[in-house]
N, C-alpha and C positions, 0 to 999 in steps of 0.2 A: 504493499500500501504505498502511496506518495502522498506526505502530507504537508502543505504549506499551511503556517500560521502568520500573518502580519507580515509578509514579504516586502521588503523596503529596499531598492537598489538606485542609488543616487550617484550621479558623474558630476563632476565639475566642468564647466564648459566657460569660457570668456568670465572664470572668476565669479559663476553662477552656477548653482545647484540644479540640475535635472534630473527630476524625479521617473526614471526610465520606469521603473518598476513600484506601484505606491499602494502599500498595505492591502497586500493580495493574499488571501485566504482560500484555499481549495484542497480537498480530497479526492484522489483518484484509487478506484479501487483494484485490487489484483487482477488480472488477467483481462482488464476492460477495454476497449480503442476508444480513446478520450480524445474529443479537439481542440484544439482554442484555436479560436479564428480572430484575426484584426487586420485593418491596412496597414499599410507601411508606418513606422515610425509608433505602432501602439504598445510595443514593450512584449510582443509575444517572445520572440529570438532569445530576448534578454532573460526571459523567464525560464525559458529549456536550459540557458545554461546556468540558471541557477538551480537549476535541480540536481545536476550533474556536479554543480561546483567551478564549471569554467569559470564562472565566476561569483563572487562570495557577496551576498548581500551586504547592506548597509544594517539592516534589523531584518528580526524574525527567526522563523527556524524553518528548514527544510528536514523531515523526519522520514526516512525511507525504512519500511520495514520496522519500524522501532525503533533505530538508530538516529538521534539527531545528529547531523554531519557536522554542527558549531562544535561539538565538544569531541570532534576526532582528532588524533592527532594528525601529521602530515601523513605519514605510513600506515594507519589504520583507514583514512580517507581513499588513498590507493587501490588498496584492495575493495574497497566497498565500490568505488567506481568501476571496478572490473565486473558487477554486476548490473552495469547500467550501458550500452550500446546506444550508439548514435547513427544517424544517417543524415547526409546533407543535400542540401539543391545543388552543387556543385560536383558533387561526389567524393572530391579530395582524395582522388588516389593518385599514387606514387608512380608517374610515367615511366619510370627505369625500371621498375617490377610487372613482374607477369602477372594474370587474374589469380593462380595460385599463391603467387608471393607477395602481393596485398593483403589475399586473405590472412596467409599464416603471420604478418605482422604483429598484430595484437598478441599472438600465441609467444612470439620470440620477446618480448617485452615483458611476458609473465614467466621468461625461460621456462618455457615447456618444451621437453626433448623435441627432437629433430621428425623423429618417427611418429609422435601424438602429432604434430604438428600438420604433417604433410597428411595423415589418415582423417584429421578434424577438416581440412580443406578441402579434401574429397569429398566427405560426406555433405559440406554446406554448398560445393559446387553442383552436386545433384539437387540437393533441396531448391536451388534458386533457377534451377533450367538451363545452366552453363556449362554442362556436360561437351566435351570438346572443344571449350576454349579456355582451359586450364593454364596454354601457354601463349597464351594472346597477350597483348600488350593494351593498356587502354586508349591508345591512339587507333587500335584495329576494332575498337566495338562502336556500337551504338551508343545511344543516350539512355537507353534502357536496360542495356546490356552492362554499362558503367554502372547504373544505379544497382542492378542485381549485383553485381561486386560488393557496391558500398554496404548491402545490406547482410551478404555471406560476412564481410568483416566485422561487420558490428555484431552479427551474431556468435562471434569465433568462441568466447570467453564462457559462452551460454548463460549470459545475462538475465536478468528476471524483467529488465524495462528495456523498452526498446525507443527513444528518442527519433524523433521525423522532425527535422528542420526543412519545412519547405521541400520535403522530399519530391514531390511532383511536377514543382513548379517549371521547371526549364525541361519538359517532354511534352511531346503533343498529345491529344487526348488520347488516343488510341493505346498510345503507351503507357500512359497515367492508370487508365484501365486496368494494363496488366500487371502493373505494379502494384495498384491497392488490391488487386486479386491475391496477387502474392503474399502480402501482408496479411491478408485477411485469413489465408492459409497458414499462414506461420503462427497467427495469433491462437488459431484452431489447434493445430498440432501441438505446440510448446506451452501454451496458457502463457504467453508471456505479456505482459502490459505494454501498449502501445500509445504514447503521446504524439498526435500529431499537430504541428505547428502548422498553419497555412493561411492565406489570403482568399482562398478560394471554397465555397461555402459548396459546392458540388461535390468536392472532397468527402467535407465533412458528414455530408451527407449520404454519401455513397459507404462510407466504412465505420462511422463513429455511431457509439448509442448514446453518449453524455458530450457535453461540449459548454463551453465558456465563451465570452466574446468580449475582447480586449479592446479599450479604445482609452489612450493618454496615460498608458500606465495601469490603469484601472480594469476590474472583472465589471463590464456593466449590467451581464446578463449571464444565467447558468439553467441549465436545465438536461434534459433529454432533449435529441434531435427531434423528436415527433412534438416535445413542447413548443419548445422554439421555432419551429418551422409554422406550427399552426397558429400559437399567441406569440408573436414576436412583440416585444413591450418597447425596448429601448429603441431610438432613432437609429442606431449602427446596425443593428440587430436587423430591424425593418429593410436597411441598406442591401442586405447580403441576402435575404430571402425574394430570391429572382421570380419573375414572372415569365409568361412564355415569351416576353419580347427582352431580348437579349441587352444587357446594360440599361434596362429601363427599370426602376424600382416601384413598389407598390403603389407609394403614392403618385407617382409620376403617370402611370398607368391608369389611378384611378379618377385622376385630373381630364386625363382625355379623353375618357369613355363616358363623363358627366358632360364633357362638351358634344360627343356624339349622341347621347342620349339623354335631353334635358328633360323629358317629361319619363313618367312611369319609375320603375324601383330599378336599382343595381345591385347586386350580389355578389359576394365573393364567397365561393365553398372552398373548402378545405378537405381534400382526402386522406386519409392514409390505411396502409394496410390493405385488407382483401374489398374494403366497400372504393377502393379507386379505381377496382378494374369491375365494377356492378355498373349496371343502367340504373341506378338511383335517382337520378334527375327524371329519366325518362319514365319511371314507375310514379315520381311524386305529380309529374306533369299530368298524368293520366285521371288525377284526383279532380282536379280544377278547371274551370273552363276559359282562364286566362290566358294570353300568347307567352311562350317562352322563347327567348333565342339563347344561344350559346355565343358570346362575342368573343372570349379569349379562354384555351384551354390549355395547360401542360399536363402531364402525369411522366413523372421520372421514377428511377429505382435509388432506394436506398437502404442504409441497414436492417429497417424495420419493414422493408417490403415496398410496393409502390407508394410514393405519393405524389398528389396532384393538387392542383389548383383551376377552378373553372370561374369564370365570369360571367354572370347572366342577365340578361334584360327583360323585367316583365313588364307584361303594358294591359291595362284594361284590369278586370276583377274587382270583387269589394275584399273588404278587412279579414272578412271570416275565410274567404276561399285563400286570400294570401298569410293566414295564420294557419291553416290547414297545410299546407304547402312547405313551410318554415318547419313547421311541427314534424312531419314526415323526414325531413333530413335529419332532422336534431333526432330522431328514436334514430336513425340508420348511420348515428355517428359520423354526419357530416357537419363541419363546423360554418355556421352561416355568419358572414359581416355584411351588414348594411353598408353601400358605400355612400 
């Protein structure tokens, strides 16, 4: 378990104190995939470096599996760090080393015998799908293959925690999906805790079960992915919850739809799980006499199954019919918001 209590990290810049992380408290459970999302400068990368103590907090406590890192000697801290692997946006591979040699590097630092290093590297190469590329150099690999090497290297010491700092940001969408699937498999197979740092909501949505949203060094919202997708409360979270039109926020789409449909009612319907694939709107429409138009819709896959948002326009009808329609949707686990 990862426990962060009242974490503060302050840097000095031009004689001023900059709070990169400001009084953050989080608990991340064993074996879960947890997402920390925020825009550039939010403090998320600093926070993840505090977890493995690549940065030391100005105040607060980092407790991993019951051990308070602040109380450790340098030698004890080095041993604890072996239980935490990390992968990076730009892979951080040694270009003069082969795939196998890059993976063996942490084991060399841990003074593991050569024969054991080679055996462990071979196991990890097979696990991440790089069989046959053992003797290749990073310059001979694609971006996705380089990240697979990074993942294998991070797993070399059999860590209990894997930290991923923008691990898919440098990859194309197809390769991103492959890497996320690999991380899901590793989490399921090894029971390892994974912490994902990202600015991509779709990454959190696809792989994480719980998440926190950071802005200006603070955690502004936290909950399950399902909760934050259905009920984003903070303005930053709402900006991350994208709708069908790329790069357009919920608020922007709502305003454009209000201009397009000045009369009648506009509703935003949120679906999760199995009901995202059911004909719920059609069934509800059969109960009422008014006209219903679907004006925007999007369904995507997430860690908890399909998630969807549909915007509908209602014209005509009386309040009793409208209430019957909304009640049916709510009874079928559809979240209804009036725009």
